[in-house]
Structure formats: C-alpha cells, structure tokens
GUDO-120210 format. One record per residue (C-alpha): residue in one letter; residue number from 1; x, y, z. Coordinates in steps of 0.2 Angstrom, whole numbers. Each point is the difference from the previous one (the first is absolute). Layout:
// residues N
> a|NUM|X|Y|Z
...
//
This chain:
// residues 147
> m|1|-59|76|-96
> a|2|9|-15|7
> r|3|3|4|18
> v|4|10|-11|11
> d|5|-11|-13|9
> y|6|10|-1|17
> f|7|-13|-13|7
> a|8|1|-10|-15
> i|9|19|-1|2
> e|10|-3|-5|19
> q|11|-12|-13|-7
> a|12|12|-7|-12
> i|13|14|-2|14
> q|14|-13|-9|10
> t|15|-3|-12|-15
> v|16|18|-3|-3
> l|17|2|-5|19
> k|18|-15|-11|1
> a|19|5|-9|-15
> a|20|17|-4|6
> p|21|0|-19|5
> d|22|13|4|14
> l|23|-12|12|8
> s|24|-15|-12|1
> g|25|-10|3|16
> t|26|8|17|2
> q|27|-13|15|3
> v|28|3|13|-12
> v|29|-10|16|3
> i|30|0|18|-8
> e|31|1|15|11
> e|32|-6|-9|17
> e|33|8|1|16
> l|34|11|-16|4
> q|35|-7|-10|14
> f|36|11|-10|11
> g|37|1|-16|9
> s|38|0|-19|-6
> e|39|-16|0|-9
> a|40|4|16|-9
> t|41|17|-4|-8
> p|42|7|-3|-11
> r|43|-8|16|-8
> v|44|6|12|-13
> g|45|-7|18|-3
> i|46|1|11|-14
> y|47|1|19|2
> l|48|2|14|-12
> m|49|12|12|8
> r|50|4|14|-13
> r|51|3|4|-19
> d|52|13|11|-7
> a|53|1|8|-18
> p|54|20|2|-1
> s|55|4|13|-13
> g|56|13|-12|-9
> l|57|-13|-12|-4
> q|58|-11|12|-9
> a|59|-1|0|-19
> l|60|-2|15|-12
> a|61|-18|-4|-1
> a|62|-1|4|19
> g|63|-16|10|-4
> q|64|-8|-16|-5
> q|65|7|-13|11
> t|66|8|-1|17
> r|67|11|-15|7
> f|68|-1|-2|19
> l|69|10|-12|12
> v|70|-13|-7|12
> r|71|7|-8|16
> f|72|-10|-14|8
> e|73|5|-7|16
> i|74|-4|-20|2
> r|75|0|-3|18
> c|76|3|-19|6
> a|77|-5|-6|16
> a|78|6|-16|10
> y|79|-5|-5|17
> s|80|8|-12|13
> l|81|-5|-5|17
> d|82|17|-8|3
> a|83|13|12|-3
> v|84|5|16|-10
> a|85|13|-11|-10
> t|86|-15|-11|-7
> a|87|-11|16|-3
> i|88|16|7|-10
> s|89|3|-16|-10
> l|90|-19|0|-5
> r|91|2|17|-5
> d|92|15|-1|-10
> d|93|-8|-16|-10
> l|94|-16|11|-3
> v|95|9|15|-6
> g|96|11|-10|-12
> k|97|-15|-9|-7
> v|98|-8|17|-3
> e|99|16|7|-8
> v|100|1|-14|-12
> a|101|-19|0|-4
> l|102|2|20|-4
> m|103|16|-3|-10
> a|104|-9|-15|-12
> s|105|-12|14|-5
> r|106|9|18|-3
> s|107|-14|6|-9
> l|108|-14|-6|13
> n|109|-11|-8|-13
> g|110|2|14|-13
> t|111|-5|14|13
> v|112|16|9|1
> i|113|14|4|-13
> s|114|12|-10|12
> s|115|4|-1|19
> w|116|14|-4|12
> l|117|4|-3|17
> e|118|9|13|13
> g|119|4|-9|15
> g|120|-11|4|16
> d|121|0|0|20
> l|122|1|-17|9
> p|123|-7|4|19
> s|124|-5|-12|13
> a|125|-9|2|17
> q|126|-8|-10|14
> t|127|-19|1|-1
> g|128|-10|-7|13
> d|129|5|-19|3
> g|130|11|-1|-15
> w|131|12|8|-13
> t|132|-5|10|-16
> s|133|13|3|-13
> r|134|-5|11|-16
> g|135|10|2|-16
> d|136|-4|14|-11
> v|137|2|-2|-19
> i|138|2|15|-9
> l|139|-7|-1|-18
> i|140|2|14|-13
> a|141|-11|0|-15
> d|142|3|11|-16
> v|143|-16|6|-8
> k|144|-7|13|-12
> a|145|-16|11|-1
> t|146|-4|6|-17
> t|147|-13|13|-6
//
C-alpha cells in the first residue's frame, strides 16, 4: 500500500526552502514553536494543518485510491528592536522569498502531484523590547494514496 507520507512532504518543503539562495541564513524548522527575538529570526516554521478528500477529486477507482488536498501553514517570523514598520518590512521580504521558492517547485521535489499557494494571515505585535511580525503562507498539496 502506498500511503501518504505527510512528514516526508514537510521535509520536502524544508529542503526546497533551505535550498533557495534568497533564504540563506534563515532558520527553517518543522513543527517547532517559533521563537521570537533578534537571535531567533528570520525563522520559518512548517506545520501540517489538515487534509481533505473532496468527492470531486475521487476517480472511479475510489476503492483503490484516494486523493487528498493537504493544507500546510508556513509561518514566517521577523523581529525588530527599532519599529513595527521595520519588522513588517522584514516579514514581507521573507514571505515573498518563501512564496517564490515554493512556486519554483510545485511538485516539492516529486513528493506531491502539485501544490499551490492560498494566501495567509499577516499579524504583528509588540513583544518585549521589540516588534514581531509574522506572515502565514498557506500551501495546498495534492497527493494520492493507493492500495
């Protein structure tokens, strides 16, 4: 049986992001809490959120295979001691670089049928002596399990 290896997909996302030249020096972690502060950012966290098996995606061989749409949240965090505007600018740059890296590898190195981006939240807050700004990139992956 060829099951869906969700952790392998998370690892493929991590590999794609770590290989992106624009993200050099950025911490990329899987399922870890994001740390905040100047020494902890820029940081990208990869989180598996949910999976769905929409009936419209299922083939006549539904008893032999199931297609899933798997939702990942890629959390991009930036920090600044100066001002919220600086943290937001750093966050926007990081989110853009993550999105471009993911768009360049739609199959996530062959681990999924295809993938696409679906927006995400962009919250900011004062944390201790500085400002933290986070950008969530939602990534949907189309995968298939077979018997």
